[in-house]
C-alpha positions as CSV (number, residue, x, y, z in Angstrom):
1,M,-32.8,73.9,30.3
2,D,-34.2,77.3,29.4
3,I,-37.6,76.9,27.8
4,N,-39.1,79.8,25.9
5,I,-42.2,79.6,23.8
6,R,-43.3,82.1,21.2
7,I,-46.1,82.2,18.7
8,A,-45.1,81.7,15.0
9,K,-46.3,85.1,13.5
10,T,-43.7,85.8,10.8
11,K,-43.3,83.8,7.5
12,E,-39.9,82.6,8.8
13,D,-41.2,81.4,12.1
14,K,-44.2,79.6,10.4
15,K,-41.8,77.9,8.2
16,I,-39.8,76.7,11.2
17,A,-43.0,75.4,12.9
18,D,-44.1,73.7,9.6
19,N,-40.6,72.1,9.0
20,I,-40.4,70.7,12.4
21,V,-43.8,68.9,12.1
22,I,-43.0,67.6,8.5
23,Q,-39.6,66.3,9.5
24,H,-40.3,65.0,13.0
25,H,-43.9,64.4,13.8
26,S,-44.4,60.6,14.2
27,Y,-47.9,60.1,12.6
28,V,-49.3,63.3,11.2
29,A,-46.3,64.7,9.2
30,S,-48.2,67.2,7.6
31,A,-48.4,71.0,8.0
32,K,-51.8,71.3,6.4
33,T,-54.7,72.5,8.6
34,V,-58.1,74.0,8.3
35,G,-59.7,76.8,10.3
36,R,-58.1,78.4,13.2
37,C,-54.4,77.7,14.1
38,I,-51.9,79.2,16.8
39,K,-48.5,77.8,16.2
40,Y,-46.0,77.9,19.1
41,I,-42.3,77.5,18.7
42,I,-40.5,75.9,21.6
43,N,-37.0,77.3,22.1
44,D,-34.3,75.8,24.4
45,G,-31.6,78.5,24.8
46,E,-30.8,79.7,21.4
47,E,-32.2,76.6,19.6
48,D,-35.7,75.9,18.3
49,V,-36.4,72.5,19.4
50,G,-40.2,71.8,18.8
51,T,-43.6,73.1,18.1
52,F,-47.1,72.8,19.6
53,W,-50.2,74.0,17.6
54,I,-53.7,74.6,18.7
55,G,-56.8,75.3,16.5
56,S,-60.3,74.4,15.3
57,G,-61.7,71.3,16.4
58,F,-63.7,68.3,15.0
59,K,-66.7,68.3,12.9
60,P,-68.7,66.2,13.8
61,T,-67.7,66.4,17.4
62,P,-66.6,63.0,18.8
63,K,-69.3,61.7,21.3
64,A,-66.7,61.6,24.1
65,I,-66.3,65.3,23.9
66,L,-70.1,65.9,23.8
67,N,-70.5,63.7,26.8
68,H,-67.7,65.4,28.8
69,F,-69.6,68.8,28.4
70,N,-72.9,67.0,28.7
71,V,-74.3,68.8,25.7
72,S,-75.7,67.8,22.2
73,Q,-73.9,68.6,18.9
74,K,-76.2,71.6,18.5
75,Q,-75.4,72.9,21.9
76,F,-71.6,72.3,21.5
77,D,-71.7,74.3,18.3
78,L,-72.4,77.4,20.4
79,I,-69.0,76.8,22.3
80,F,-67.2,75.3,19.3
81,N,-64.8,78.2,19.1
82,C,-64.0,78.1,22.8
83,V,-62.6,74.5,22.7
84,A,-59.4,74.2,20.9
85,D,-57.8,71.1,19.3
86,N,-54.0,70.3,19.9
87,K,-53.4,69.7,16.2
88,R,-49.6,68.9,16.4
89,F,-47.0,68.5,19.1
90,A,-43.6,67.6,17.6
91,M,-40.0,67.8,18.9
92,A,-37.0,68.1,16.8
93,K,-34.8,67.2,19.7
94,S,-35.5,64.8,22.6
95,I,-34.9,66.3,26.0
96,P,-35.7,64.3,29.2
97,N,-38.6,65.9,31.3
98,M,-39.2,68.8,28.9
99,G,-42.6,67.6,27.5
100,T,-44.6,68.4,30.8
101,Q,-42.8,71.7,31.2
102,I,-43.9,72.6,27.7
103,L,-47.4,71.6,28.3
104,K,-47.5,73.6,31.6
105,K,-46.2,76.6,29.9
106,I,-48.8,76.3,27.0
107,R,-51.7,75.9,29.4
108,N,-50.6,79.0,31.4
109,R,-50.7,81.2,28.2
110,A,-53.0,79.5,25.7
111,A,-56.2,81.0,26.9
112,N,-54.7,84.5,26.7
113,D,-53.4,83.9,23.3
114,W,-56.7,82.5,22.1
115,H,-58.5,85.5,23.3
116,E,-56.1,88.0,21.8
117,T,-56.0,86.2,18.6
118,Y,-59.6,85.2,18.0
119,G,-61.6,87.0,20.8
120,D,-63.0,83.8,22.2
121,N,-62.8,82.5,25.8
122,L,-60.8,79.2,25.7
123,L,-62.5,76.7,28.0
124,A,-60.3,73.6,27.2
125,I,-57.8,72.0,24.8
126,V,-58.5,68.5,23.6
127,T,-56.0,66.2,22.0
128,T,-56.2,62.8,20.1
129,I,-53.5,60.3,20.4
130,G,-53.0,57.7,17.6
131,N,-50.4,55.3,16.4
132,G,-50.6,53.0,19.4
133,K,-49.4,55.8,21.7
134,T,-50.8,56.4,25.3
135,G,-50.4,60.1,25.7
136,S,-48.0,59.7,28.7
137,V,-46.7,63.2,28.5
138,Y,-50.1,64.6,28.6
139,L,-51.2,62.4,31.4
140,A,-48.1,63.5,33.4
141,D,-49.4,67.1,33.0
142,N,-52.7,65.9,34.5
143,W,-54.7,65.8,31.2
144,K,-57.8,63.6,31.5
145,K,-58.7,60.7,29.2
146,I,-62.3,61.1,28.2
147,G,-62.7,58.4,25.6
148,E,-62.0,57.5,22.0
149,T,-62.9,58.8,18.6
150,A,-65.4,56.6,16.7
151,G,-62.7,55.7,14.0
152,L,-62.2,56.6,10.4
153,P,-63.0,54.4,7.4
154,K,-60.2,53.2,5.3
155,N,-61.2,55.7,2.5
156,R,-60.8,58.5,5.0
157,K,-64.0,60.3,3.9
158,S,-65.0,61.3,7.5
159,V,-64.5,65.0,8.4
160,S,-61.8,65.8,10.9
161,M,-60.2,69.2,11.0
162,K,-57.0,67.6,12.4
163,W,-56.5,64.5,10.4
164,D,-57.8,65.6,7.0
165,D,-56.9,68.4,4.4
166,K,-59.3,70.8,2.9
167,N,-60.0,68.5,0.0
168,S,-61.0,65.7,2.3
169,I,-63.2,67.9,4.3
170,N,-65.1,68.7,1.2
171,E,-66.1,65.2,0.6
172,R,-69.2,63.9,2.0
173,F,-69.3,62.4,5.5
174,V,-69.7,58.8,5.9
175,K,-70.4,56.7,9.0
176,P,-67.3,55.7,10.7
177,T,-66.5,52.0,10.9
178,G,-64.4,51.8,13.9
179,E,-61.0,51.7,12.4
180,D,-58.1,54.0,13.4
181,K,-59.5,55.1,16.7
182,K,-57.7,57.8,18.7
183,I,-57.5,58.3,22.4
184,I,-59.1,61.6,23.4
185,L,-57.5,63.5,26.2
186,I,-58.7,67.1,27.6
187,T,-57.3,69.8,29.9
188,E,-59.3,72.5,31.3
189,K,-56.6,73.9,33.6
190,L,-56.1,77.0,31.6
191,L,-55.2,80.4,33.1
192,F,-56.8,83.4,31.8
193,N,-55.9,87.0,32.7
194,P,-58.0,89.7,30.8
195,V,-55.3,92.3,31.3
196,C,-52.6,90.1,30.1
197,A,-54.6,89.1,27.1
198,A,-54.7,92.6,26.0
199,L,-51.2,93.8,27.0
200,K,-48.9,90.9,27.2
201,G,-46.2,90.0,24.6
202,D,-44.7,86.7,23.7
203,E,-42.3,85.1,26.1
């Protein structure tokens, strides 16, 4: 197994990343995102086998995240661009034990890529797990469970930069009712090298 990871910068690579999500993501099979987004392509040898995306987070921010950082929403807004959301993680091919290796490689480069792309220091990556899944691959990489989302109402009018498209986000926020809760996991084990952030190329 020879895992290499690159950022989808060209139109061709972005199409590859989008198609993997559309065809293989188990519960968010949409390539639509709002705000920032870095799309990684996972390559095994000469074959592109998966994609992992990080980007802008939730608005409003789930209480579990605010509690984790011990801040109010107003205080969190000051570091909003320093906490990324794992928008998608999809594999076109199932390879045993590959998931944790991918997560480690992403953690080891994400802070540099985020700084290089957006100029902000990345403090953490958050992910939400739905569809009855436990997030076992993340837990195996020592991500920490910090709580659950409040849930979205059936009419999906709550604002979420991960789960809703631009048109949904433009609708007014309504109080969540508790349906569709998602498990929230976080990792702060990120590596950052200012020199690498300025000089490094993709793997």
